[in-house]
C-alpha positions as CSV (number, residue, x, y, z in Angstrom):
1,M,0.0,-1.3,11.8
2,A,0.4,-4.9,10.5
3,E,2.4,-5.3,7.3
4,I,2.2,-8.5,5.2
5,I,4.6,-9.0,2.3
6,L,3.7,-11.6,-0.4
7,K,6.5,-12.5,-2.8
8,I,5.5,-14.6,-5.8
9,R,7.5,-17.9,-5.8
10,E,7.6,-18.7,-9.5
11,K,5.9,-17.8,-12.7
12,I,2.2,-18.7,-12.7
13,G,0.7,-20.7,-15.5
14,I,-3.0,-21.3,-15.0
15,M,-4.7,-18.1,-13.7
16,V,-5.1,-17.9,-9.9
17,E,-8.4,-16.6,-8.4
18,A,-7.2,-14.8,-5.3
19,E,-10.1,-12.8,-3.7
20,A,-8.7,-14.1,-0.4
21,I,-5.9,-11.4,-0.7
22,S,-7.5,-8.5,1.1
23,P,-7.0,-6.6,4.4
24,E,-10.3,-8.2,5.7
25,S,-9.0,-11.7,5.1
26,F,-5.5,-11.0,6.6
27,A,-6.5,-8.8,9.6
28,G,-5.7,-10.4,12.9
29,K,-4.0,-13.5,11.4
30,G,-0.5,-14.7,11.8
31,K,1.9,-15.9,9.1
32,E,0.8,-19.5,9.2
33,E,-2.9,-18.6,9.1
34,I,-2.3,-16.3,6.1
35,E,-0.3,-19.1,4.3
36,A,-3.2,-21.5,4.8
37,L,-5.8,-19.2,3.1
38,L,-7.2,-20.9,0.0
39,V,-7.2,-19.6,-3.6
40,W,-8.5,-21.2,-6.8
41,Q,-6.4,-22.4,-9.6
42,G,-8.6,-24.1,-12.2
43,P,-10.7,-26.7,-10.4
44,E,-8.4,-26.9,-7.4
45,K,-8.4,-25.0,-4.1
46,L,-4.8,-24.5,-3.0
47,P,-3.1,-22.7,0.0
48,L,-1.7,-19.2,-0.6
49,S,1.7,-20.6,0.3
50,R,1.7,-22.6,-2.9
51,F,2.2,-19.4,-4.8
52,F,3.7,-16.9,-2.4
53,D,6.3,-16.6,0.3
54,V,4.7,-14.8,3.2
55,E,6.3,-12.3,5.6
56,A,4.3,-10.8,8.4
57,S,5.3,-8.1,10.9
58,G,3.6,-5.8,13.3
59,P,0.9,-6.5,15.9
60,S,-2.4,-8.1,15.0
61,A,-4.6,-5.4,13.5
62,S,-8.0,-4.5,12.2
63,P,-8.5,-4.2,8.4
64,E,-8.0,-0.5,8.6
65,E,-4.5,-1.1,10.1
66,T,-3.5,-3.8,7.7
67,R,-1.1,-3.1,4.8
68,I,-0.4,-5.8,2.1
69,I,2.7,-5.5,-0.1
70,M,2.8,-7.8,-3.2
71,Q,6.0,-8.3,-5.2
72,G,6.5,-9.9,-8.6
73,D,4.6,-10.5,-11.8
74,L,1.0,-10.8,-10.7
75,S,-0.5,-10.5,-14.1
76,R,-2.0,-14.0,-13.8
77,V,-3.4,-13.4,-10.3
78,K,-7.0,-12.3,-10.5
79,R,-9.4,-10.6,-8.0
80,I,-6.8,-9.1,-5.7
81,G,-8.6,-6.8,-3.2
82,E,-12.1,-7.8,-4.5
83,G,-14.7,-6.3,-2.2
84,M,-12.2,-4.8,0.2
85,K,-13.5,-2.2,2.6
86,A,-10.4,-0.8,4.4
87,G,-6.7,-1.0,4.6
88,S,-4.2,-0.9,1.7
89,I,-2.7,-3.0,-0.9
90,E,0.5,-2.1,-2.8
91,I,1.5,-4.1,-5.9
92,D,5.1,-3.8,-7.0
93,G,4.6,-5.0,-10.6
94,P,1.6,-5.8,-12.9
95,A,-1.7,-7.1,-11.6
96,G,-4.3,-9.4,-13.1
97,M,-8.0,-9.0,-14.0
98,H,-10.8,-7.9,-11.6
99,L,-8.3,-6.0,-9.4
100,G,-10.4,-4.1,-6.7
101,A,-13.7,-5.3,-8.2
102,E,-16.6,-4.2,-6.0
103,M,-14.2,-2.4,-3.8
104,V,-15.9,-0.4,-1.0
105,G,-13.0,1.4,0.8
106,G,-9.3,1.5,1.4
107,S,-6.7,1.9,-1.3
108,I,-4.9,-0.1,-4.0
109,L,-1.7,1.1,-5.7
110,V,-0.3,-0.8,-8.7
111,K,3.2,0.1,-9.8
112,G,2.7,-1.4,-13.2
113,N,-0.1,-2.4,-15.6
114,A,-3.5,-3.8,-14.6
115,G,-5.8,-6.2,-16.4
116,S,-9.4,-5.9,-17.6
117,W,-12.3,-5.3,-15.3
118,S,-10.2,-3.5,-12.7
119,G,-12.4,-1.5,-10.3
120,R,-15.5,-3.3,-11.7
121,E,-18.7,-2.1,-10.0
122,M,-16.5,-0.2,-7.5
123,K,-18.4,1.5,-4.6
124,G,-15.7,3.5,-2.8
125,G,-12.0,3.7,-2.0
126,L,-9.1,4.6,-4.3
127,L,-7.6,2.5,-7.1
128,H,-4.4,4.0,-8.6
129,I,-2.8,2.2,-11.6
130,K,0.6,3.7,-12.4
131,G,0.8,1.9,-15.8
132,N,-1.8,1.0,-18.5
133,C,-5.0,-0.9,-18.0
134,G,-7.2,-3.2,-20.0
135,D,-10.8,-3.1,-21.0
136,H,-13.9,-2.4,-18.9
137,V,-12.2,-0.6,-16.0
138,G,-14.8,0.8,-13.6
139,S,-17.6,-0.7,-15.6
140,A,-20.6,-2.9,-15.1
141,Y,-20.1,-6.7,-15.3
142,R,-21.8,-8.9,-17.9
143,G,-25.6,-8.8,-17.5
144,S,-25.6,-5.7,-15.4
145,W,-26.2,-2.1,-16.4
146,R,-24.8,-0.4,-13.3
147,G,-21.1,0.0,-13.1
148,M,-19.0,2.0,-10.7
149,T,-21.1,4.0,-8.1
150,G,-18.4,5.6,-6.0
151,G,-14.8,6.0,-5.2
152,Q,-11.9,7.0,-7.5
153,I,-9.9,5.3,-10.2
154,I,-6.7,7.0,-11.4
155,V,-4.8,5.6,-14.4
156,D,-1.4,7.2,-15.1
157,G,-1.1,5.5,-18.5
158,N,-3.6,4.5,-21.2
159,A,-6.9,2.6,-20.9
160,R,-8.5,0.3,-23.5
161,S,-12.2,0.1,-24.4
162,Q,-15.4,0.6,-22.5
163,L,-13.8,2.5,-19.6
164,G,-16.5,3.4,-17.1
165,G,-19.2,1.4,-18.9
166,G,-22.5,2.0,-17.0
167,L,-20.8,4.5,-14.7
168,A,-23.3,5.8,-12.1
169,G,-21.0,7.6,-9.6
170,G,-17.5,8.2,-8.6
171,Q,-14.6,9.6,-10.7
172,I,-12.2,8.0,-13.3
173,T,-9.1,9.9,-14.5
174,V,-6.9,8.6,-17.3
175,E,-3.8,10.6,-17.9
176,G,-3.2,9.0,-21.3
177,D,-5.5,7.8,-24.1
178,V,-8.6,5.6,-24.3
179,E,-9.9,3.5,-27.1
180,N,-13.5,2.7,-27.9
181,F,-16.8,3.5,-26.1
182,C,-15.5,5.3,-23.1
183,G,-18.4,6.0,-20.8
184,I,-20.9,3.8,-22.7
185,R,-24.3,3.9,-20.9
186,Q,-23.0,6.3,-18.3
187,S,-25.7,7.7,-16.0
188,G,-23.7,9.6,-13.4
189,G,-20.2,10.3,-12.1
190,M,-17.3,11.8,-14.0
191,I,-14.7,10.6,-16.5
192,L,-11.6,12.8,-17.3
193,V,-9.4,11.7,-20.2
194,R,-6.2,13.9,-20.5
195,G,-5.3,12.3,-23.8
196,S,-7.3,11.2,-26.9
197,A,-10.2,8.8,-27.6
198,V,-10.9,6.7,-30.6
199,R,-14.7,6.4,-31.0
200,G,-18.1,6.1,-29.3
201,V,-17.4,8.3,-26.3
202,G,-20.6,8.6,-24.3
203,A,-22.6,6.3,-26.5
204,E,-26.1,5.7,-24.9
205,M,-25.1,8.2,-22.1
206,N,-28.0,9.7,-20.1
207,G,-26.2,11.4,-17.2
208,G,-22.9,12.4,-15.7
209,A,-20.0,14.1,-17.4
210,I,-17.0,13.2,-19.6
211,A,-14.1,15.4,-20.7
212,V,-11.6,14.5,-23.4
213,C,-8.7,16.9,-23.4
214,K,-7.3,16.0,-26.9
215,D,-9.0,14.5,-30.0
216,I,-12.0,12.2,-30.4
217,L,-11.2,10.5,-33.7
218,Q,-14.8,9.4,-34.4
219,P,-17.3,11.4,-32.3
220,S,-20.7,9.8,-31.4
221,P,-23.5,11.2,-33.6
222,G,-26.1,11.6,-30.9
223,F,-24.5,14.6,-29.2
224,V,-25.5,18.2,-29.8
225,E,-23.3,21.2,-29.2
226,T,-24.6,23.5,-26.5
227,G,-21.8,26.1,-26.3
228,R,-18.1,26.8,-25.8
229,E,-16.3,27.3,-22.5
230,E,-12.9,28.6,-21.5
231,D,-11.3,26.6,-18.6
232,P,-14.5,24.8,-17.6
233,K,-14.8,23.1,-14.2
234,L,-15.7,19.4,-14.2
235,G,-16.7,18.6,-10.6
236,E,-13.7,19.7,-8.5
237,V,-11.3,19.5,-11.5
238,Q,-10.4,22.7,-13.3
239,L,-9.7,22.1,-17.0
240,E,-7.4,24.4,-19.0
241,G,-8.1,25.6,-22.5
242,R,-11.2,26.2,-24.6
243,F,-13.7,23.3,-24.8
244,V,-16.8,22.6,-26.9
245,K,-19.7,21.5,-24.7
246,Y,-22.1,18.8,-25.9
247,A,-25.3,17.2,-24.5
248,G,-26.5,13.7,-25.3
249,D,-26.8,10.9,-26.2
250,Y,-29.9,11.9,-28.1
251,A,-29.7,8.6,-30.0
252,L,-30.8,7.0,-26.7
253,S,-33.4,9.5,-25.5
254,K,-34.9,12.9,-26.2
255,N,-34.3,13.8,-22.6
256,A,-30.6,12.8,-22.3
257,K,-28.7,14.6,-19.6
258,G,-25.2,13.6,-20.3
259,T,-22.5,16.3,-20.7
260,L,-19.4,15.9,-22.9
261,Y,-16.5,18.3,-23.1
262,C,-14.0,18.1,-26.0
263,R,-11.1,20.4,-26.5
264,E,-11.8,22.9,-29.3
265,V,-9.8,22.2,-32.4
């Protein structure tokens, strides 16, 4: 197992685009080769060593056997782990936008908050955010209708708006609260919110399932109650308590197949 530690050198001003930080890029490389990898800052391409001190240990390894540990405030470092297929990344602090975007496999653990678009159009793997996250987590990008299609996102804190926008597969779990339009345009997969939601849950939804375990402050009008269930099962997750089950969003289609569970008040 190869282990690479990146320690941020100083506070970053202009955002850094760092899709080069992934097990695929680091696998089989020594310290000097990793330091020479290029990242974007504004219009400039600069070596990774401009922003990070690099330590590398262990034998040369495949992506599956590569572990990256990042230390410091990475809230202005974008696209970490973008498109990664294997291996692991552990971030000891906050992370920037587009974390794990288009991720296919492997795992990312963030011991802090994460920016907007984390897990964007994710296809597989595990993204675990210990803190809060921004908007559009696990969603489709601008101009696309298809968001996350596989894998798992876990948020231990709160999420902002449009969580799982365009979700087509995979699973998103938020232990805290969400804001507006959670699951907008969802066509598959599952979203579990242990806390509350503000408004627009499942708007334009035509497939998949959403469960909100506390209040929805402003429910979407296009959902129709279909029954009440005690301790329903959502995929492999067993919910506890009595829930109202809805179908929708009939504002989108007369044949909508989305399922929404909300705890009975």
